C-alpha positions as CSV (number, residue, x, y, z in Angstrom):
1,M,31.2,126.8,71.8
2,S,35.0,127.3,72.3
3,L,36.8,126.2,75.3
4,S,36.9,128.7,78.1
5,I,40.0,128.9,80.3
6,A,40.7,130.7,83.6
7,I,44.4,131.2,83.9
8,N,45.8,131.4,87.5
9,G,47.6,134.7,87.2
10,R,49.5,134.8,90.4
11,F,52.7,134.6,88.4
12,R,52.0,138.0,86.8
13,H,53.2,140.0,89.8
14,R,56.6,138.2,90.1
15,R,60.0,138.9,88.5
16,I,60.5,136.9,85.3
17,T,62.6,133.8,85.6
18,G,62.1,130.6,83.5
19,V,58.8,129.6,85.1
20,E,57.3,133.1,84.7
21,R,58.5,133.5,81.1
22,Y,56.8,130.1,80.3
23,A,53.6,131.3,81.9
24,H,53.6,134.6,80.0
25,E,54.6,133.2,76.7
26,V,52.1,130.4,76.6
27,S,49.2,132.3,78.1
28,K,49.2,135.0,75.5
29,R,49.2,132.4,72.7
30,L,46.3,130.2,73.8
31,Q,43.9,130.5,70.9
32,T,40.6,130.3,72.8
33,R,38.4,132.2,75.2
34,K,40.5,133.0,78.3
35,R,40.9,135.4,81.1
36,F,43.4,135.9,83.9
37,V,42.3,135.4,87.5
38,S,44.9,137.2,89.6
39,P,45.4,138.7,93.0
40,Q,45.1,142.5,93.0
41,K,48.7,143.0,94.3
42,P,51.9,140.9,94.7
43,L,51.6,138.3,97.4
44,G,54.2,136.6,99.6
45,Q,54.6,132.8,99.7
46,F,52.2,132.3,102.6
47,S,49.6,134.9,101.6
48,G,49.8,133.7,98.0
49,H,49.0,130.1,99.1
50,L,46.0,131.5,101.1
51,W,44.7,133.4,98.1
52,E,44.9,130.3,95.9
53,Q,43.2,128.0,98.4
54,F,40.4,130.3,99.7
55,I,39.8,132.9,97.0
56,L,40.8,131.5,93.6
57,P,38.2,128.7,93.6
58,H,35.4,131.2,93.9
59,L,36.7,133.2,91.0
60,V,36.6,130.3,88.5
61,F,33.3,130.1,86.5
62,K,31.5,126.8,86.2
63,D,32.0,126.6,82.4
64,E,35.8,127.3,82.7
65,I,38.8,125.1,83.0
66,L,41.5,126.4,85.4
67,W,45.1,126.3,84.2
68,S,47.9,127.0,86.6
69,P,51.1,127.4,84.8
70,A,53.5,128.1,87.7
71,N,53.7,125.0,90.0
72,T,50.9,126.0,92.5
73,S,47.1,125.9,92.3
74,A,43.8,125.5,94.4
75,W,43.0,122.2,95.9
76,G,39.3,122.9,95.7
77,V,39.0,122.9,91.9
78,T,38.7,119.6,90.1
79,R,38.3,120.8,86.6
80,Q,41.8,122.0,86.2
81,A,45.3,121.4,84.8
82,I,48.5,122.4,86.4
83,T,52.1,122.6,85.1
84,L,54.7,121.2,87.4
85,H,58.0,122.0,86.0
86,D,60.2,119.5,87.8
87,A,60.3,117.1,90.8
88,S,63.2,118.7,92.6
89,V,61.3,119.2,96.0
90,F,61.0,115.3,96.0
91,D,64.4,114.5,94.6
92,H,66.4,117.1,96.5
93,P,64.6,118.4,99.5
94,E,67.8,119.5,101.0
95,W,68.1,122.4,98.6
96,F,65.0,124.0,100.0
97,R,63.8,125.4,103.2
98,P,62.2,122.5,105.1
99,A,58.8,124.3,105.5
100,Y,58.7,125.1,101.9
101,A,59.7,121.6,100.7
102,A,57.1,119.9,103.1
103,W,54.3,122.2,102.1
104,T,55.0,121.8,98.3
105,R,55.2,118.0,98.5
106,L,51.9,117.9,100.4
107,S,50.2,120.4,98.0
108,W,51.4,118.5,94.9
109,K,50.2,115.2,96.2
110,I,46.7,116.7,96.7
111,L,46.8,118.5,93.4
112,A,47.9,115.3,91.6
113,K,44.7,113.6,92.7
114,R,42.4,116.5,92.1
115,A,43.6,117.8,88.8
116,K,42.5,116.3,85.5
117,A,45.9,116.8,83.8
118,I,49.4,117.6,84.8
119,I,51.7,119.2,82.3
120,T,55.5,119.0,82.7
121,D,58.5,120.1,80.5
122,A,60.3,116.9,79.9
123,A,60.1,113.1,79.9
124,F,62.6,113.0,82.8
125,S,60.3,115.1,85.0
126,R,57.2,113.1,83.9
127,N,59.0,109.9,85.1
128,R,60.0,111.5,88.4
129,L,56.6,113.0,89.1
130,K,54.9,109.7,88.3
131,L,57.1,107.9,90.7
132,H,56.6,110.5,93.6
133,L,53.0,111.3,93.1
134,G,51.7,107.8,92.4
135,I,49.5,108.8,89.5
136,P,48.8,107.1,86.2
137,A,51.1,108.0,83.2
138,E,48.1,109.1,81.1
139,K,47.5,112.0,83.5
140,L,50.9,113.4,82.8
141,H,51.7,115.3,79.6
142,V,55.2,116.2,78.4
143,I,55.3,119.6,76.5
144,H,58.7,121.0,75.8
145,L,59.3,124.8,76.3
146,G,59.9,127.2,73.4
147,V,61.7,130.3,72.4
148,G,61.1,133.3,70.2
149,N,61.3,137.0,69.8
150,P,63.3,138.8,71.3
151,F,65.7,135.9,71.6
152,L,67.3,136.2,68.2
153,P,70.9,137.0,67.1
154,Q,71.5,140.7,67.9
155,S,73.4,143.4,65.8
156,R,76.9,144.3,66.7
157,R,75.7,147.6,67.8
158,S,73.2,146.2,70.3
159,I,75.9,143.8,71.7
160,E,78.4,146.6,72.1
161,A,75.8,148.9,73.8
162,V,75.0,146.1,76.4
163,Q,78.7,145.3,76.9
164,E,79.3,149.0,77.6
165,K,76.3,149.2,80.0
166,Y,77.7,146.3,82.1
167,G,81.4,147.3,81.9
168,L,82.5,144.3,79.8
169,R,85.9,145.3,78.4
170,K,87.0,141.8,77.2
171,P,85.3,138.8,75.5
172,Y,83.3,136.8,78.0
173,F,81.7,133.6,79.1
174,L,78.2,133.9,80.5
175,F,76.2,132.3,83.2
176,V,72.5,133.1,83.6
177,G,70.4,132.0,86.5
178,T,69.8,132.5,90.3
179,M,72.3,131.4,92.9
180,E,70.1,128.5,94.1
181,P,72.1,125.4,95.0
182,R,71.1,123.3,91.9
183,K,72.7,125.9,89.6
184,N,76.1,124.7,90.7
185,L,77.8,128.1,90.4
186,Q,80.5,127.0,92.8
187,A,81.8,124.5,90.2
188,L,81.9,127.2,87.5
189,L,83.9,129.5,89.8
190,Q,86.4,126.7,90.4
191,A,86.6,126.0,86.7
192,W,87.3,129.6,86.1
193,E,90.4,129.3,88.3
194,F,91.6,126.3,86.4
195,A,91.0,127.8,82.9
196,D,93.8,129.6,81.1
197,L,91.5,132.4,79.8
198,N,93.4,135.5,80.6
199,E,91.8,137.5,77.7
200,Y,88.3,136.6,78.8
201,E,85.9,137.5,81.5
202,L,83.2,135.7,83.4
203,F,79.8,137.4,83.6
204,V,77.4,136.0,86.1
205,A,73.9,137.4,85.1
206,G,71.2,136.7,87.6
207,T,70.6,137.7,91.2
208,E,72.7,137.6,94.3
209,S,69.7,136.3,96.2
210,A,68.7,132.6,95.8
211,G,65.1,133.6,97.0
212,H,63.1,132.7,100.0
213,V,62.3,129.1,99.2
214,F,65.9,127.7,99.1
215,N,68.0,126.4,101.8
216,A,69.7,129.4,103.5
217,T,72.6,127.4,104.7
218,N,73.5,126.2,101.2
219,H,73.0,129.7,99.7
220,G,75.2,131.3,102.3
221,H,78.0,128.9,101.6
222,L,77.8,129.6,97.9
223,I,77.9,133.4,98.4
224,R,80.9,133.2,100.8
225,H,82.7,130.9,98.4
226,A,81.9,133.2,95.4
227,E,83.3,136.2,97.5
228,S,86.5,134.4,98.4
229,Q,87.0,133.3,94.8
230,Y,86.7,136.8,93.6
231,A,89.1,138.1,96.3
232,A,91.7,135.4,96.1
233,S,92.0,134.4,92.4
234,T,94.7,135.8,90.3
235,A,92.7,135.1,87.2
236,P,90.8,138.0,85.6
237,L,87.6,137.3,87.5
238,P,84.9,139.9,87.2
239,D,84.5,142.2,90.1
240,R,81.7,141.7,92.6
241,Q,79.3,143.9,90.7
242,R,79.4,141.4,87.8
243,V,77.1,139.2,89.9
244,T,74.1,141.3,89.0
245,Y,70.5,141.0,87.9
246,V,70.3,141.7,84.2
247,T,67.1,143.3,82.7
248,D,65.1,141.2,80.3
249,Q,65.8,143.6,77.5
250,D,69.5,143.1,77.8
251,L,69.6,139.3,77.7
252,P,69.4,138.7,74.0
253,A,72.5,141.0,73.3
254,L,74.4,139.4,76.2
255,Y,73.7,135.9,74.9
256,S,74.6,137.0,71.3
257,G,77.9,138.4,72.3
258,A,79.0,135.6,74.6
259,A,81.9,133.2,73.7
260,A,79.5,130.6,75.2
261,L,76.8,130.2,77.8
262,V,78.0,127.8,80.6
263,F,75.2,126.1,82.4
264,P,76.5,123.5,84.9
265,S,73.2,122.7,86.7
266,L,73.0,119.6,88.8
267,Y,69.3,119.3,88.2
268,E,66.7,121.0,85.9
269,G,63.2,120.6,84.6
270,F,64.2,122.0,81.3
271,G,66.9,124.7,81.3
272,L,65.3,127.6,79.4
273,P,68.5,129.8,79.3
274,I,70.1,127.1,77.1
275,L,67.4,127.5,74.5
276,E,67.5,131.3,74.7
277,A,71.3,131.4,74.2
278,M,71.1,129.0,71.3
279,A,68.5,131.1,69.7
280,C,70.8,134.1,69.9
281,G,73.7,132.3,68.3
282,A,75.8,131.4,71.3
283,P,77.5,128.0,71.8
284,V,76.4,126.3,75.0
285,I,78.3,124.2,77.5
286,V,75.9,122.2,79.8
287,S,75.9,119.5,82.5
288,D,75.7,115.9,81.3
289,I,72.4,115.2,83.1
290,P,69.4,113.1,81.7
291,V,67.1,116.1,81.1
292,F,69.7,117.9,79.0
293,R,70.5,114.8,77.0
294,E,66.8,114.4,76.3
295,I,66.3,117.9,75.1
296,F,69.6,119.3,73.7
297,E,71.5,116.3,72.4
298,G,73.6,117.3,69.3
299,A,73.3,121.0,69.9
300,V,75.5,121.6,73.0
301,L,78.6,120.5,74.5
302,F,78.3,118.2,77.6
303,V,80.5,118.3,80.7
304,N,80.5,116.5,84.1
305,P,79.1,119.2,86.4
306,R,81.2,117.8,89.3
307,K,84.4,118.1,87.6
308,P,85.5,121.8,87.4
309,N,88.6,120.9,85.4
310,E,86.4,119.3,82.7
311,I,84.3,122.5,82.5
312,A,87.5,124.6,82.2
313,E,88.9,122.4,79.4
314,T,85.6,122.6,77.4
315,M,85.6,126.4,77.7
316,Q,89.2,126.4,76.4
317,R,88.1,124.2,73.5
318,I,85.4,126.6,72.5
319,I,88.1,129.4,72.3
320,E,90.8,127.3,70.5
321,D,88.6,125.4,68.0
322,K,86.9,128.1,65.9
323,R,85.3,125.3,63.7
324,L,83.8,123.7,66.8
325,A,82.4,127.0,68.0
326,A,80.9,127.7,64.6
327,T,79.3,124.2,64.4
328,M,77.8,124.7,67.8
329,R,76.3,128.1,66.9
330,E,74.8,126.5,63.7
331,Q,73.4,123.5,65.5
332,G,71.9,125.7,68.2
333,L,70.1,128.0,65.7
334,K,68.8,125.0,63.7
335,T,67.5,123.4,66.9
336,T,65.7,126.4,68.2
337,K,63.8,126.9,64.9
338,E,61.9,123.8,65.8
339,R,61.2,124.9,69.4
340,T,58.7,127.7,69.4
341,W,56.3,129.0,72.0
342,D,53.6,128.7,69.3
343,K,54.1,124.9,69.4
344,T,54.2,124.8,73.2
345,A,51.0,126.8,73.4
346,A,49.2,124.6,70.7
347,N,50.2,121.4,72.6
348,T,49.0,122.9,75.9
349,L,45.7,123.9,74.4
350,A,45.3,120.3,73.0
351,V,45.6,119.0,76.6
352,L,43.1,121.5,77.9
353,E,40.6,120.8,75.1
354,R,40.6,117.1,76.0
355,M,39.3,118.1,79.5
356,A,36.3,120.0,78.0
């Protein structure tokens, strides 16, 4: 009899960011008996936790393994695996609202003891989770994320249509992500001031809200800084509406048309936009942090995320050195051919099968 999986589907009601994309892509590729166990409507942070703790356990059949792909799960289920994407609530609790950080740390410590397996995105996160959760290494499984359709190089027609939609009149550098503190958007805005890129624009594709789990003080400072940068800079900064949420359908063309994706995060579990941009043929500039060295070495350009002048210089290099830009595009496309969601799903299923 094949393995039977109950998938914690709470993520299905949320807007797609990296965690949700992972959950959707892997879930639909698991080649076994499976079903989603989901709340009937979108739930808030508090009500969502109540649903997971008091309702979800009663919806999982005895012959099923529960898999929760999005960082949260039920304490009352022992025959389960959970994906924890990074250890940021332990390593940088100051980035989160205190109540959220405290609850998440407590919940993860309970889940780490109850669950049969914990999946995470990189060896860096595995090591951090092992340290903070105090669990044996054999309980933690590293499975890299993947990429695939529709993240492919797009036609010139598609690129021009999306540029017209968002009012992009010049070549542009691209940032994709939320305005949470770890994304380090402030350093990118400072770099933009330093850079001599008068013929280019900076497009910030994401959301103006950092979300309800992140520290409001940090987020408020970032928004005020962004607004002052836009108002005071003499460089051709995009107007305020450039900081906007981009639809999922538009992302491949935006990646494909960019001079480069700039991703100066201070901390990540993986960095899915990097892989997506590479798959669309864009050069990528990223922070020189351990997780990115582990995953993207040889396919991206590294910068010190705390040195805006270094970010600016690397952006200028991409423009001035056409051979370098072409090499980065080629290396990115080569790397992403080996990083597929099919492989991520197969490795995830292998972990779940060992629990049967």
